[in-house]
ZADO-1210 file (C-alpha; in nm, 4 decimals, padded with zeros to 6 digits):
<atoms>
<atom x="19.4459" y="06.4812" z="17.9219" code="UNK" pos="1"/>
<atom x="19.1104" y="06.5362" z="18.0818" code="UNK" pos="2"/>
<atom x="18.9019" y="06.4074" z="17.7903" code="UNK" pos="3"/>
<atom x="19.0864" y="06.0820" z="17.7700" code="UNK" pos="4"/>
<atom x="19.0805" y="06.0116" z="18.1489" code="UNK" pos="5"/>
<atom x="18.7063" y="06.0858" z="18.1517" code="UNK" pos="6"/>
<atom x="18.6496" y="05.9009" z="17.8215" code="UNK" pos="7"/>
<atom x="18.4960" y="06.2102" z="17.6559" code="UNK" pos="8"/>
<atom x="18.5202" y="06.2681" z="17.2887" code="UNK" pos="9"/>
<atom x="18.7701" y="06.5601" z="17.2157" code="UNK" pos="10"/>
<atom x="18.5035" y="06.7238" z="16.9976" code="UNK" pos="11"/>
<atom x="18.2700" y="06.7762" z="17.2934" code="UNK" pos="12"/>
<atom x="18.5528" y="06.9340" z="17.4967" code="UNK" pos="13"/>
<atom x="18.6309" y="07.1935" z="17.2177" code="UNK" pos="14"/>
<atom x="18.2704" y="07.2639" z="17.1614" code="UNK" pos="15"/>
<atom x="18.2036" y="07.3163" z="17.5334" code="UNK" pos="16"/>
<atom x="18.4857" y="07.5846" z="17.5407" code="UNK" pos="17"/>
<atom x="18.3499" y="07.7684" z="17.2455" code="UNK" pos="18"/>
<atom x="18.0001" y="07.7764" z="17.4014" code="UNK" pos="19"/>
<atom x="18.1352" y="07.9140" z="17.7220" code="UNK" pos="20"/>
<atom x="18.3007" y="08.1989" z="17.5293" code="UNK" pos="21"/>
<atom x="17.9963" y="08.2696" z="17.3233" code="UNK" pos="22"/>
<atom x="17.7822" y="08.2911" z="17.6343" code="UNK" pos="23"/>
<atom x="17.9674" y="08.5690" z="17.7681" code="UNK" pos="24"/>
<atom x="17.8245" y="08.9248" z="17.7294" code="UNK" pos="25"/>
<atom x="18.1557" y="09.0651" z="17.5975" code="UNK" pos="26"/>
<atom x="18.1478" y="08.8178" z="17.3166" code="UNK" pos="27"/>
<atom x="17.8067" y="08.9520" z="17.1922" code="UNK" pos="28"/>
<atom x="17.9150" y="09.3174" z="17.2452" code="UNK" pos="29"/>
<atom x="18.2286" y="09.2421" z="17.0365" code="UNK" pos="30"/>
<atom x="18.0253" y="09.1078" z="16.7581" code="UNK" pos="31"/>
<atom x="17.7998" y="09.4075" z="16.7770" code="UNK" pos="32"/>
<atom x="18.0893" y="09.6492" z="16.7655" code="UNK" pos="33"/>
<atom x="18.2419" y="09.4734" z="16.4757" code="UNK" pos="34"/>
<atom x="17.9218" y="09.5030" z="16.2807" code="UNK" pos="35"/>
<atom x="17.8652" y="09.8644" z="16.3702" code="UNK" pos="36"/>
<atom x="18.2064" y="10.0135" z="16.3335" code="UNK" pos="37"/>
<atom x="18.2108" y="10.0179" z="15.9478" code="UNK" pos="38"/>
<atom x="17.8599" y="10.1560" z="15.9433" code="UNK" pos="39"/>
<atom x="17.9494" y="10.4416" z="16.1824" code="UNK" pos="40"/>
<atom x="18.2731" y="10.5280" z="15.9983" code="UNK" pos="41"/>
<atom x="18.0801" y="10.5452" z="15.6647" code="UNK" pos="42"/>
<atom x="17.8015" y="10.7559" z="15.8058" code="UNK" pos="43"/>
<atom x="18.0760" y="10.9887" z="15.9491" code="UNK" pos="44"/>
<atom x="18.2784" y="10.9869" z="15.6321" code="UNK" pos="45"/>
<atom x="18.5740" y="10.8508" z="15.8236" code="UNK" pos="46"/>
<atom x="18.8228" y="10.5997" z="15.6876" code="UNK" pos="47"/>
<atom x="18.9479" y="10.2976" z="15.8906" code="UNK" pos="48"/>
<atom x="19.2713" y="10.3153" z="16.0875" code="UNK" pos="49"/>
<atom x="19.4694" y="10.1358" z="16.3493" code="UNK" pos="50"/>
<atom x="19.5591" y="10.2970" z="16.6819" code="UNK" pos="51"/>
<atom x="19.8292" y="10.0497" z="16.7772" code="UNK" pos="52"/>
<atom x="19.9713" y="09.7509" z="16.5758" code="UNK" pos="53"/>
<atom x="20.2555" y="09.5208" z="16.6704" code="UNK" pos="54"/>
<atom x="20.2607" y="09.3838" z="16.3032" code="UNK" pos="55"/>
<atom x="20.4752" y="09.5041" z="16.0284" code="UNK" pos="56"/>
<atom x="20.3291" y="09.7683" z="15.8016" code="UNK" pos="57"/>
<atom x="20.4151" y="09.9453" z="15.4813" code="UNK" pos="58"/>
<atom x="20.3282" y="10.3061" z="15.3934" code="UNK" pos="59"/>
<atom x="20.4151" y="10.6744" z="15.3973" code="UNK" pos="60"/>
<atom x="20.5479" y="10.7585" z="15.7490" code="UNK" pos="61"/>
<atom x="20.4276" y="11.0637" z="15.9455" code="UNK" pos="62"/>
<atom x="20.5845" y="11.1400" z="16.2790" code="UNK" pos="63"/>
<atom x="20.3936" y="11.3738" z="16.5247" code="UNK" pos="64"/>
<atom x="20.3769" y="11.4294" z="16.9039" code="UNK" pos="65"/>
<atom x="20.0196" y="11.3065" z="16.9401" code="UNK" pos="66"/>
<atom x="19.7420" y="11.1500" z="16.7310" code="UNK" pos="67"/>
<atom x="19.5469" y="11.4659" z="16.8086" code="UNK" pos="68"/>
<atom x="19.7750" y="11.6419" z="16.5639" code="UNK" pos="69"/>
<atom x="19.6585" y="11.4340" z="16.2667" code="UNK" pos="70"/>
<atom x="19.3033" y="11.3765" z="16.3798" code="UNK" pos="71"/>
<atom x="19.0567" y="11.4624" z="16.1094" code="UNK" pos="72"/>
<atom x="19.3235" y="11.4591" z="15.8404" code="UNK" pos="73"/>
<atom x="19.2695" y="11.2500" z="15.5257" code="UNK" pos="74"/>
<atom x="19.5574" y="11.0454" z="15.3857" code="UNK" pos="75"/>
<atom x="19.5426" y="10.9487" z="15.0124" code="UNK" pos="76"/>
<atom x="19.7838" y="10.6699" z="15.0475" code="UNK" pos="77"/>
<atom x="19.8562" y="10.4023" z="15.3229" code="UNK" pos="78"/>
<atom x="20.0155" y="10.5911" z="15.6088" code="UNK" pos="79"/>
<atom x="20.2039" y="10.4909" z="15.9200" code="UNK" pos="80"/>
<atom x="20.1731" y="10.7377" z="16.1945" code="UNK" pos="81"/>
<atom x="20.4371" y="10.7349" z="16.4755" code="UNK" pos="82"/>
<atom x="20.3450" y="10.9182" z="16.7784" code="UNK" pos="83"/>
<atom x="20.4587" y="10.9468" z="17.1451" code="UNK" pos="84"/>
<atom x="20.1072" y="10.9494" z="17.2742" code="UNK" pos="85"/>
<atom x="19.7640" y="10.8364" z="17.1874" code="UNK" pos="86"/>
<atom x="19.5645" y="11.1337" z="17.2800" code="UNK" pos="87"/>
<atom x="19.2572" y="11.2286" z="17.0724" code="UNK" pos="88"/>
<atom x="18.9988" y="11.4992" z="17.0924" code="UNK" pos="89"/>
<atom x="18.6344" y="11.3783" z="17.1358" code="UNK" pos="90"/>
<atom x="18.4480" y="11.3446" z="16.8011" code="UNK" pos="91"/>
<atom x="18.0927" y="11.4621" z="16.7939" code="UNK" pos="92"/>
<atom x="17.8827" y="11.1960" z="16.6463" code="UNK" pos="93"/>
<atom x="17.5296" y="11.2771" z="16.5338" code="UNK" pos="94"/>
<atom x="17.5581" y="11.6114" z="16.7110" code="UNK" pos="95"/>
<atom x="17.6184" y="11.4650" z="17.0543" code="UNK" pos="96"/>
<atom x="17.9616" y="11.5240" z="17.2078" code="UNK" pos="97"/>
</atoms>
């Protein structure tokens, strides 16, 4: 590999790759959004949910044409929502739409 031909310790190669990723503005934005999302959901009294997941899931199954049909609803137990389209109405946050 590259590190062996150039006689570079593999640890430095791995560290370089991580630093390149961390230097991107998208990485910083992702960290900021990951921090802000639960705070905004709590302030809006909205629970967490997944829009799309390729993983297996367990829960009560609800089928509807669009996510807009269940937007704003509260579910008391884990719920899997099956829709044909991901179309939502715009939420007003802090009075700004």
